[in-house]
Structure formats: C-alpha cells, structure tokens
C-alpha positions in Angstrom: 144.6 42.8 -50.0 146.9 44.9 -51.9 145.7 48.0 -49.9 146.4 46.1 -46.6 149.8 45.3 -47.8 150.5 48.9 -48.6 149.4 50.0 -45.3 151.5 47.4 -43.5 154.5 48.7 -45.6 153.9 52.3 -44.8 153.5 51.5 -41.1 156.8 49.6 -40.9 158.5 52.6 -42.8 156.8 55.2 -40.2 158.0 52.8 -37.2 161.7 53.0 -38.1 162.5 56.7 -37.3 160.2 56.4 -34.0 162.1 53.5 -32.8 165.3 55.2 -33.6 164.0 58.3 -31.6 163.1 56.0 -28.5 166.5 54.4 -28.4 168.5 57.7 -28.7 166.2 59.2 -26.0 166.8 56.3 -23.6 170.5 56.7 -24.4 170.6 60.2 -23.7 168.6 59.6 -20.4 171.0 56.9 -19.1 174.2 58.6 -19.8 173.4 62.2 -19.0 170.8 62.1 -16.4 171.8 62.0 -12.7 172.5 58.8 -10.7 169.2 57.2 -9.6 166.8 58.9 -12.2 166.4 58.3 -15.8 165.6 61.9 -16.8 165.2 65.3 -15.0 163.3 68.4 -16.0 165.3 71.7 -16.4 162.8 73.5 -14.5 163.5 71.3 -11.4 167.2 71.7 -11.8 166.6 75.5 -12.2 164.7 75.6 -9.1 167.3 73.7 -7.1 169.9 76.0 -8.3 168.0 79.1 -7.3 167.6 77.5 -3.7 171.4 76.8 -3.5 172.3 80.3 -4.5 170.0 81.7 -1.7 171.6 79.4 0.8 175.0 80.5 -0.3 174.0 84.1 0.2 172.9 83.5 3.9 175.8 81.5 4.9 178.2 84.1 3.4 176.2 86.8 5.4 176.2 84.6 8.7 180.0 84.5 8.1 180.4 88.1 7.9 178.0 88.7 11.0 180.3 86.0 13.1 183.7 87.9 12.1 182.3 91.2 13.2 181.0 89.8 16.6 184.4 87.9 17.0 186.4 91.0 16.7 184.1 92.6 19.2 184.4 90.0 21.7 188.1 88.9 21.3 189.8 91.9 22.9 187.6 91.5 25.9 188.4 88.0 26.2 192.0 88.6 26.0 192.0 91.6 28.6 189.8 89.3 31.0 192.7 86.5 31.2 194.6 88.9 33.5 191.6 88.5 36.1 191.8 84.9 37.0 195.6 84.3 36.4 196.5 85.8 39.7 194.2 83.2 41.4 195.9 80.4 39.6 199.4 81.5 40.8 198.1 82.0 44.4 195.9 78.9 44.7 196.6 76.7 41.8 194.3 74.6 40.0 193.2 71.4 41.7 191.2 69.3 39.1 191.8 66.3 41.0 190.7 67.6 44.3 188.9 64.9 46.2 185.5 66.4 47.3 182.1 65.1 48.3 180.1 67.8 46.4 180.9 68.8 43.3 179.0 71.2 40.7 180.0 71.1 37.1 179.1 74.5 35.5 178.9 73.8 31.5 179.1 76.8 29.4 177.9 76.6 26.0 175.9 78.8 23.3 172.1 79.4 22.8 172.2 78.8 19.0 173.6 76.2 16.7 175.6 76.3 13.4 178.7 76.4 15.0 180.6 73.1 14.7 181.1 70.8 17.6 181.9 73.3 20.7 178.6 72.7 22.4 179.2 68.7 21.9 182.6 69.0 23.2 181.7 70.9 26.4 178.9 68.1 27.0 181.2 65.3 26.6 183.8 66.7 29.0 181.1 67.4 31.5 179.4 63.8 31.2 183.1 62.4 31.8 183.5 64.7 34.8 180.3 63.6 36.2 181.1 60.0 35.9 184.6 60.6 37.5 183.1 62.5 40.5 180.1 60.2 41.1 180.2 57.7 43.7 178.3 56.0 47.0 179.4 59.0 49.2 179.6 61.8 46.4 177.1 64.1 45.0 177.7 65.9 41.4 175.2 68.4 40.1 175.0 70.4 36.8 174.8 74.1 36.4 174.1 74.7 32.8 174.6 78.1 30.8 173.4 78.0 27.3 170.4 76.4 25.6 172.5 73.8 23.5 174.1 72.2 26.6 170.7 72.1 28.1 169.0 70.2 25.3 171.7 67.5 25.4 172.1 66.8 29.1 168.4 66.8 30.0 168.1 63.7 28.1 170.1 61.5 30.5 170.7 63.8 33.5 167.8 65.7 34.0 167.4 64.8 37.8 170.9 66.1 38.2 170.7 69.6 36.8 170.4 72.0 39.5 170.0 75.3 37.8 169.7 76.4 34.1 170.2 79.6 32.5 169.9 80.6 28.8 170.1 83.9 26.6 173.4 85.1 28.3 174.7 86.5 25.1 171.5 88.3 24.1 173.3 91.5 25.4 176.8 92.5 25.4 178.3 90.8 28.5 180.3 92.9 31.1 181.7 91.9 34.6 178.7 93.3 36.6 176.3 90.9 34.8 178.4 88.0 35.2 179.4 88.7 39.0 175.5 88.7 39.5 175.2 85.5 37.7 177.9 83.9 39.8 176.3 85.1 43.1 173.0 83.5 42.0 174.8 80.3 41.4 176.7 80.4 44.7 173.4 81.0 46.7 171.2 78.4 45.1 173.8 75.3 45.1 175.7 73.6 47.6 179.4 72.7 46.7 182.9 71.8 47.7 184.2 72.2 44.2 183.0 74.1 41.2 184.3 72.9 38.0 183.5 75.4 35.1 183.7 73.8 31.6 184.3 76.0 28.5 186.1 76.4 25.1 189.2 78.6 25.4 189.8 80.6 22.4 193.2 80.2 20.5 192.4 81.3 16.9 189.4 81.2 14.3 190.0 77.4 13.6 191.3 76.3 17.1 189.7 76.2 20.6 190.7 74.3 23.5 188.1 72.5 25.9 189.2 73.6 29.3 188.3 72.9 33.0 188.8 75.4 35.7 188.5 74.4 39.4 187.2 76.7 42.1 187.2 75.2 45.6 185.2 76.3 48.7 186.8 77.8 51.6 186.5 74.4 53.5 188.0 72.6 50.7 190.8 75.3 50.4 191.7 74.7 54.2 191.7 71.0 53.7 193.9 71.1 50.9 196.4 73.6 52.6 196.5 71.2 55.7 197.4 68.4 53.2 200.2 70.4 51.8 201.0 71.3 48.3 200.6 74.8 46.7 197.8 75.7 49.1 200.1 75.1 51.8 201.7 78.2 51.3 198.7 80.3 52.2 199.8 80.3 55.8 202.9 82.2 55.1 200.9 85.3 54.1 200.1 87.9 57.0 196.4 88.9 57.2 195.8 92.7 57.7 192.6 94.2 59.2 189.9 92.7 61.3 188.9 89.8 59.0 189.5 86.2 59.9 191.2 83.8 57.5 187.7 81.9 56.9 186.3 85.2 56.0 189.0 86.2 53.5 189.0 82.6 51.9 185.2 83.0 51.6 185.7 86.4 49.7 188.5 85.2 47.8 186.4 82.0 46.7 183.6 84.1 45.7 185.6 86.8 43.7 187.7 83.9 42.2 184.5 82.1 41.0 183.1 85.5 39.4 186.6 86.3 37.5 186.6 82.6 36.3 183.1 82.8 35.1 183.6 86.1 33.3 186.7 84.9 31.4 184.9 81.5 30.6 182.0 83.2 29.1 184.0 85.4 26.9 186.4 82.8 26.0 183.4 80.5 24.9 181.6 83.4 23.1 184.8 83.8 21.0 185.1 80.1 20.3 181.6 80.2 19.3 182.1 83.0 16.6 185.2 81.4 15.3 183.6 77.9 15.0 180.6 79.5 13.2 182.7 81.4 10.9 184.6 78.1 9.9 181.3 76.5 9.5 179.8 79.0 7.3 182.8 79.4 5.3 182.7 75.4 4.6 178.9 75.7 3.9 179.5 78.5 1.4 182.3 76.3 -0.5 179.9 73.2 -0.4 177.0 75.4 -1.9 179.4 76.6 -4.6 180.5 73.1 -5.5 177.0 71.9 -5.6 175.7 74.8 -7.8 178.8 73.7 -10.1 177.3 70.2 -10.3 174.1 71.5 -10.9 175.0 73.8 -13.7 176.5 70.9 -15.3 173.4 68.8 -14.9 171.3 71.6 -16.1 173.4 72.1 -19.4 173.4 68.4 -20.0 169.7 68.2 -19.6 168.9 71.3 -21.8 171.3 70.0 -24.5 169.5 66.6 -24.2 166.2 68.2 -24.7 167.2 70.2 -27.8 168.9 67.1 -29.1 165.5 65.3 -28.8 163.6 68.1 -30.5 165.9 68.1 -33.2 165.4 64.3 -33.9 161.7 64.8 -33.6 161.8 67.3 -36.3 163.9 65.4 -38.7 162.2 62.4 -38.0 158.8 64.2 -39.0 160.3 65.6 -41.8 161.6 62.2 -43.1 158.4 60.6 -42.7 156.6 63.5 -44.6 159.0 63.3 -47.5 159.6 59.7 -47.5 
C-alpha cells in the first residue's frame, strides 16, 4: 500500500512538467504556425524557399530577354508606321463599311506569360464577328498565333478559314509578311479585311487597334457613295492600266503594309507586356520569400524553444 501510494505521487510529479511542455508546444504551434496548419517543418519551409528563389531567377532572366527583344523590334515597328499611313491619308479607314463578306485577321502571340494582350485581341475579334454577322453576311477568321487559335477554336471552329503559327520563330521582314499576305488573299474571299492587333505605345501601355482594308469592288462602291473615297476620281491615271487594275494592286499592297506593321506592333506589345508580367512576378516572388523567411525563423525558434523546454523538464525530473 505504501509503495503504491509512493508510485502515484511520483507519477503525478513527473506528469506536471510533461503537461506544461504539451501546453507550451500547442501555444507555439497555434500562434506561430501559418494559417490552416498547426505546425510546419523547417525542411518544408526551406524547400519552398529554394523553389521560390529559383522561380525568381527565371522571371528575372525572362524579363531581361524580353527587354532585349523589345529593343530589337521597336525600331522596326516605328519605321514601319510610315508604310501604311499614306494609305490612310489616301483611302481613309472605313471600320463601319457595310459589306457582305468580312474576314477578321486576328494577330496574337505563340507564347504566353505576356499579360492580357491575346485575350484583348480575341475579345475584339468576337465583337467584330458578332457585329458583321447576319442572314446575308458571312464573316470568317484568319488567325495568326497559337494563343488566339486556342481560344477561338472553342466556339468558332467552323468560322476559322486559315490559321498560321510560329511567325516570330525567325526575325520578320517585309518579304516574309508580303508572302504571307499573298497566301491569305489567295485562300479567302472578302469584301473587307479587318486586321486586329495591339499597337505599341510604351512598355506598360498598348492600344487594341482595328485596321480595315477594302477590296477593289468595295472601294469603288464606297467611292460612288461619296465620302473620302469619292476623291479617287480626281487623280489622273498614267500608263496602260485600268482603274480596276490599279485598285487591285493598291489593295494588295495596302494589305501587305498593314500586315507588316501590325505584326511588328503586336510583337512589341507582346515583349513589353512580358516585361511587365515578369517584373510583377519577380516582385511577388520577393514578397513571398520574405514571408517564408519569417515563417522559417519562427518555426526554427519554436523548435529550439521546445528542445530547451524538454531539456529543462528532463533535468527537473531527474533532480526532483
């Protein structure tokens, strides 16, 4: 009886530091562990910090690459604006031209991680398709770029007339774009070509733009209706070509110039948007790394405190 009572007293005495250790450990876990978890391992936090650091290195490298490509394309894009501006001065821009056959040329990128420039082009293309569709109207798509194709094929697969990708795999020049424009003109029937692209303003700013190129028949129809195209009859025609042949050549050359400028402007907007996106990603990775560092230090301090409590409790049990 006496021995049993002594064992019970010794058990109660040893249980007191253990209970204190458990309550202190739970307090550390609830106060210092992240939300949604009672405790976290320092090894897990360390691995997460390593992953975030690697991601930050990648985003910084991608930002530098985008900046280098932007400098290379920006000069050519600014110089190409002088090609299509004379056509605007001569023929004007007729986005509201009433035609039966419309072709929407949507220009996008082949790669992602460049903000919302591709989604913006697709949204405008869908709006144009809705506005130019009707019982006696036909509207088709010509898509340049993988990202616009992936979005438009979901709900407008039957309206896609032609799709081209990997345009920017090699540096673009006017010869390549003119061959591309010639292929488009040979494979589609149109009264109006509406080119949708993003016009470059700055690294953080781009403007969704629609350029309209009318067919020779539509140009003559608009000229008869008056307006700016009615001034074409005041020009003298030299050489043996007829007015219809001149308008045909003019329309083809205008479309190739507009396409060349649109592809370069969209490439500039893509690289600028990618620079901004990667800069934001790098900053977010830095902020996440700061939070993980704080969590790691708290977790490490909690584990050290727990080990010290265990040592002190064990020493107290032995000496008590």
